[in-house]
C-alpha positions in Angstrom: 8.8 -49.3 -38.5 7.6 -51.9 -36.2 8.7 -49.8 -33.2 6.6 -46.9 -34.4 3.5 -49.0 -35.0 3.8 -50.5 -31.5 4.3 -47.0 -30.0 1.2 -45.7 -31.7 -0.9 -48.6 -30.6 0.3 -48.3 -27.0 -0.5 -44.6 -26.9 -3.7 -44.5 -28.8 -5.1 -48.0 -28.6 -7.3 -47.3 -25.7 -9.2 -44.4 -27.2 -12.8 -44.9 -27.9 -13.6 -45.2 -31.6 -15.5 -41.8 -31.8 -12.4 -40.0 -30.7 -10.1 -41.6 -33.3 -12.2 -40.4 -36.2 -11.4 -36.7 -36.9 -13.3 -35.5 -39.9 -16.8 -36.8 -40.4 -19.0 -33.7 -40.6 -18.5 -31.9 -43.9 -20.8 -29.0 -44.2 -19.7 -27.7 -47.6 -17.9 -30.1 -49.9 -17.3 -27.5 -52.6 -13.5 -27.0 -52.1 -12.9 -25.1 -55.3 -15.7 -22.8 -54.6 -14.4 -22.0 -51.1 -11.0 -21.3 -52.5 -12.4 -19.0 -55.2 -14.5 -17.1 -52.6 -11.4 -16.7 -50.3 -9.3 -15.5 -53.2 -12.0 -12.9 -54.2 -12.2 -11.7 -50.6 -8.5 -11.4 -50.5 -8.4 -9.3 -53.6 -11.4 -7.2 -52.8 -10.2 -6.3 -49.3 -6.9 -5.0 -50.7 -4.7 -7.5 -48.9 -3.2 -8.5 -52.2 -1.5 -5.1 -52.4 -0.1 -5.4 -48.9 1.3 -8.8 -49.9 2.9 -7.4 -53.1 4.3 -4.3 -51.3 5.7 -6.6 -48.5 7.3 -8.8 -51.0 9.1 -5.9 -52.8 10.2 -4.3 -49.6 11.4 -7.6 -48.2 13.4 -8.4 -51.4 15.0 -4.9 -51.3 15.8 -5.3 -47.6 17.3 -8.7 -48.2 19.4 -7.4 -51.1 20.6 -4.4 -49.0 21.7 -6.6 -46.0 23.1 -9.4 -48.1 26.9 -9.9 -47.3 29.1 -10.6 -50.3 
């Protein structure tokens, strides 16, 4: 573990502080709302049917090509 911390400090120790901080600007903190909106868009656009049909066809294809 000591080797890993030395390696990280050697490779990233010279970076300015503003480059080491990755997530500072949060524009919309409502994560559950974003997930709900994405799910509703997924269902309304019909992609849910493509997912279900793909899963069914994939499982049929897997069962047909399974050996033994």
